[in-house]
C-alpha positions, -999 to +999 in steps of 0.1 A: +532+460-881+502+445-864+509+416-840+500+381-848+474+360-830+479+334-803+459+302-811+451+279-781+452+244-796+438+215-777+455+181-781+441+146-776+441+132-741+461+101-752+494+101-770+482+074-795+449+092-803+444+103-839+439+141-840+416+137-870+393+116-848+393+138-818+396+174-831+370+192-852+378+203-887+380+240-878+407+233-852+427+212-876+424+240-902+437+266-878+468+244-871+477+238-908+491+273-917+511+279-885+549+275-884+556+289-849+545+269-818+550+273-780+548+238-766+551+220-732+572+192-747+589+195-781+590+158-787+554+150-781+544+182-799+562+172-831+544+138-830+510+156-827+518+181-855+529+153-878+497+135-872+475+166-875+492+180-905+509+213-912+516+232-944+553+237-937+575+206-934+580+194-899+617+203-898+608+239-908+585+245-878+598+266-850+590+250-816+599+266-783+592+250-749+572+265-721+569+242-691+571+243-653+609+248-655+606+279-678+617+311-659+593+340-661+620+362-677+617+340-709+580+348-715+587+380-733+611+361-756+583+336-765+559+365-771+584+385-793+577+367-826+539+372-821+545+410-815+565+409-848+535+397-867+537+359-866+507+338-855+516+312-828+500+280-817+501+272-780+501+234-772+497+216-739+509+181-733+473+168-733+439+185-734+434+223-735+463+246-730+465+272-702+442+252-678+464+237-651+491+243-676+522+266-678+509+281-710+487+304-689+517+327-685+520+333-722+482+339-725+484+365-697+514+382-714+495+382-748+465+400-733+488+425-716+504+432-749+471+436-768+475+403-787+444+386-799+439+352-782+419+326-801+408+295-782+400+264-803+376+236-796+389+203-783+389+178-754+390+190-718+393+162-692+377+184-666+345+191-685+343+155-699+346+142-663+320+166-650+296+158-678+298+121-671+297+123-633+261+133-625+275+156-599+264+193-596+272+208-630+255+241-622+280+250-595+315+236-596+351+247-591+386+233-599+409+231-570+439+217-589+463+195-568+462+187-531+494+185-511+515+154-515+522+151-478+498+129-459+487+153-431+482+184-452+465+163-479+439+150-454+432+185-440+429+199-475+404+172-485+383+179-454+385+216-462+373+211-497+345+188-485+333+216-461+334+240-490+314+217-512+287+213-485+286+250-477+284+262-513+265+231-527+291+227-554+312+200-571+350+202-564+372+189-592+408+178-585+437+163-605+468+144-594+501+131-608+491+097-622+515+077-599+498+093-569+462+085-579+459+056-555+473+077-526+448+104-533+419+079-534+430+063-501+433+097-485+398+107-497+383+075-483+400+083-450+391+120-449+356+123-463+322+116-448+305+083-458+276+102-476+299+124-498+299+114-534+333+107-550+341+105-587+372+091-604+374+094-642+405+081-659+417+077-695+389+099-707+380+096-744+404+066-747+397+029-751+406+023-714+382+050-701+368+043-667+344+066-648+332+055-613+309+076-591+298+063-557+294+075-521+325+073-500+308+044-481+304+026-514+340+032-524+351+018-490+330-013-494+346-022-528+382-029-536+393-006-564+428-001-577+433+030-598+455+030-629+486+052-630+471+072-659+457+108-660+425+110-639+400+136-626+386+134-591+353+150-581+338+156-547+302+165-538+292+167-502+257+167-489+247+204-488+245+221-454+209+228-443+203+262-426+193+258-390+156+258-384+143+291-371+122+286-340+091+308-337+096+333-308+079+320-276+050+342-264+061+366-237+041+369-206+025+404-203+040+427-177+018+436-147+014+471-161+002+457-194-021+433-177-038+461-158-039+483-189-018+514-194-033+545-180-042+572-204-028+607-200-063+619-190-065+593-164-032+603-150-043+639-145-075+629-127-071+630-089-074+596-073-101+590-047-090+576-015 
């Protein structure tokens, strides 16, 4: 029997968002026939599936959790129904699965087992934030979370700023919502005044807020961040290569000044 397929299903970035408003028709159509899902949180996944619509009754769906507490030894058990021929939908708590998300472990196992992986279109907070930031969208990277401890957090932010300047790239970060303000305060302490800093929160929702300013501008304004999902972006001024000085002219050696003797001249006897 051929294995089933693993469908990567994006979910709205807010729990109260209507999937039919956020997700394209093709994504909703791919969800409808599925009856096996691997999800980060079963309760919120049921609410999403009820709103998006499935062919099978909600109580007939099989939902298995894969989150930060799932041991690696359970990944083959989650993969087994797919290898037996069932299609599976992978759901994150919000946004696209497998990006800063435990679902990446199942995707890796699926590839290793030769299972077809099908990503679907939907909201990504990282790309929405980058699109709206005006920061460098040609070269960017995602650095995930910074340390929660104050000292290592400051050092990591300085390290990322140096990298942004060296590579001329945007660095994207995320944080646990209740630590948003702590990350902002640390960034304003660690980064250079000219570095551009973005904070984008509640993306695609009614309370959406996107602020981009230099660190100096952020310091001059009093801004309290909400304790809601947010994306941070850093772009430092690019490093300029040192100017190359033209080599200074070298004074000719005494021999060069007199002119080098030709081999014929050297054989000619000198007159006294």
